[in-house]
Each structure stands twice: as structure tokens, then as C-alpha cells.
C-alpha positions in Angstrom: 0.0 0.0 0.0 1.4 3.4 -1.0 1.3 6.3 1.4 0.1 9.6 -0.1 2.4 12.3 1.1 0.7 15.7 1.4 2.3 18.1 -0.9 3.8 21.3 0.5 3.3 24.6 -1.2 6.1 24.6 -3.7 7.1 26.9 -6.4 5.2 25.6 -9.5 8.4 25.8 -11.5 9.7 22.8 -9.4 7.2 20.4 -11.1 8.0 21.8 -14.5 11.7 21.4 -13.8 11.2 17.8 -12.8 9.2 17.1 -15.9 11.9 18.6 -18.1 14.6 16.5 -16.2 12.5 13.4 -17.0 12.5 14.4 -20.7 16.2 15.0 -20.6 16.8 11.7 -18.8 14.9 9.8 -21.5 16.7 11.5 -24.3 20.1 11.0 -22.7 19.3 7.3 -22.1 18.2 6.7 -25.7 21.2 8.6 -27.0 23.6 6.5 -24.8 21.9 3.3 -25.8 22.3 4.0 -29.5 25.8 5.2 -29.2 27.1 2.3 -27.1 25.1 -0.2 -29.1 26.8 0.8 -32.3 30.2 0.7 -30.6 29.6 -2.9 -29.3 30.1 -2.1 -25.6 27.7 -1.6 -22.6 27.2 1.8 -21.1 29.3 0.8 -18.1 32.1 -0.5 -20.3 31.9 2.8 -22.3 32.3 4.9 -19.2 35.1 2.8 -18.0 37.0 2.9 -21.3 36.7 6.6 -21.5 37.9 7.1 -17.9 40.9 4.9 -18.4 41.7 6.7 -21.7 41.5 10.0 -19.9 43.6 9.0 -16.8 46.0 6.5 -18.3 47.1 3.6 -16.1 45.1 3.8 -12.8 43.9 1.5 -10.1 40.5 -0.1 -9.8 40.0 1.6 -6.4 40.6 5.0 -7.9 38.3 4.3 -10.8 35.6 3.0 -8.5 35.8 6.3 -6.6 35.6 8.4 -9.7 32.7 6.4 -11.2 31.1 6.0 -7.8 30.8 2.3 -8.1 31.5 -0.5 -5.7 35.0 -1.9 -6.4 33.7 -5.4 -6.9 31.1 -4.2 -9.4 33.8 -2.2 -11.3 36.1 -5.2 -11.2 33.5 -7.3 -13.0 33.3 -4.6 -15.7 37.1 -4.6 -15.9 37.1 -8.4 -16.3 34.7 -8.2 -19.2 36.9 -5.6 -21.0 40.0 -7.7 -20.3 38.3 -10.8 -21.8 37.2 -8.6 -24.8 40.8 -7.7 -25.3 40.5 -3.9 -24.6 42.1 -3.6 -21.1 45.1 -5.0 -19.4 45.0 -5.7 -15.7 47.9 -6.4 -13.4 49.0 -6.0 -9.7 50.6 -2.7 -8.8 54.4 -3.5 -8.4 54.5 -1.1 -5.4 51.4 -2.6 -3.7 50.4 -6.1 -4.7 46.9 -5.7 -3.2 46.1 -2.9 -5.7 45.1 -3.8 -9.3 46.2 -1.4 -12.1 44.3 -1.2 -15.4 45.3 0.4 -18.7 44.1 0.4 -22.3 45.8 -1.8 -24.8 45.9 -0.8 -28.5 42.4 -2.3 -29.1 41.0 -0.5 -26.1 42.6 2.8 -27.2 41.1 2.4 -30.7 37.7 1.7 -29.2 37.9 4.7 -26.9 39.0 6.9 -29.8 36.1 5.6 -31.9 33.6 6.3 -29.1 35.0 9.8 -28.6 34.9 10.6 -32.4 31.4 9.3 -32.7 30.1 11.1 -29.6 32.0 14.4 -30.3 30.5 14.5 -33.8 27.0 13.6 -32.6 27.0 16.1 -29.8 28.5 18.8 -32.0 25.6 18.4 -34.4 23.1 18.4 -31.5 24.7 21.7 -30.1 24.1 23.3 -33.5 20.3 23.0 -32.8 20.7 25.4 -29.9 20.9 29.0 -30.8 24.6 30.1 -31.0 24.2 32.8 -28.4 22.8 30.3 -25.8 25.2 27.3 -26.2 27.6 28.4 -23.5 24.7 29.1 -21.1 23.3 25.6 -21.9 26.7 24.0 -21.2 27.1 25.9 -18.0 23.5 25.0 -16.9 24.1 21.3 -17.5 27.3 21.5 -15.4 25.4 23.4 -12.6 22.5 20.9 -12.5 24.9 17.9 -12.5 27.0 19.4 -9.7 23.8 20.3 -7.7 22.4 16.8 -8.1 25.6 15.2 -7.0 25.8 17.5 -3.9 22.1 16.8 -3.2 22.6 13.0 -3.5 25.7 13.1 -1.3 23.9 15.1 1.4 21.5 12.1 1.7 18.5 14.0 0.5 15.5 11.9 0.2 13.7 12.8 -3.1 11.0 10.2 -2.5 10.1 8.3 0.6 7.3 6.0 -0.6 6.7 2.9 1.4 6.5 0.7 -1.6 9.1 0.7 -4.3 7.9 -0.7 -7.6 10.3 -2.7 -9.8 11.2 -1.5 -13.3 9.1 -4.4 -14.7 6.0 -3.3 -12.7 6.5 0.3 -13.9 6.9 -0.8 -17.5 4.0 -3.2 -17.3 6.3 -6.0 -18.5 6.2 -8.0 -15.3 5.1 -11.6 -16.0 2.3 -12.8 -13.8 
């Protein structure tokens, strides 16, 4: 049974902002799915490849912190990319408990292809925004992302419903 929470008097722009964020979330998700699908990697693998490309050789622990993932979850993604022949993984010679990862030539090629595809795609998308507003849009996206991260890290509770529904229930795809 769901509990109905009485709504406080809130600036009506808040609900409009939430609606627009949902629209943005759907568009970003669809964009990521099509981009990673054509590159032959999952979204998690894509993020990992691009972080390793940007940082060079780095530890799994550092990557887990950057990507805000549990090290064991990240380790499984690393394992998949090692098996796919895109990453190399080895113990840190200075600390055998730490695992270091780096791109190999195939991983470097994959990251370069992903960057080229995404740079081209997003450059085209930015042309749909009036030239005089592009910098403002980029700044706004940065501000919203930083605020959301701060909000999440401050343990804000955006929704405190008693019952959490599964994605299958929400989609109507749950088998009965």
C-alpha cells in the first residue's frame, strides 16, 4: 500500500523542472543506448574505457571512486573488458593488493572511436541550440549535474514512498 504524502506549497516551477529533467533523462538514455550499441560495448564499459583513456594507467579503487561504483562491481566490468581484449589488468608493483588497469591498443582504438562518434554527434546536437545560448546551456548542465551530486551526497530523500515498484512493474512488463 502506498502512502500519499501531502504536498507542501512549492514553487510551481519545481514540477516543471522535474518534468523537463525526465524528458532529458529519457533523451540521454536513448542517446547513450544507441551510441554504445553501435560501438559494441555496454554503457558501463563505455564509461570505464573513457575514464581509463583520460587517466592512463590507474587503479581499480581510484576508478571505483571516480565512477562512484563498488570496487567489486567495477572489477567485473574490468574483467569483461580484459576478456574482450581492450584492457590490461595487473597487480601494482608497489602494492600487490592494488590492481592497475590500462588500455591496450584495441581499447585505445575503441575509446578513440567512441569519442569521435560522440564528439561528432553532440557537436551536431549543439548546432540545434541558438549560438548565443550554447555556452549558457553547457554551464547550466554543469550546474545541474553538480547540484544533483551534492544533493545526493547530502543524503537528500527525493521520494520516501513505502512501496518501491520494480522496473518491470513500472513498464507493465512483469510476468504474472
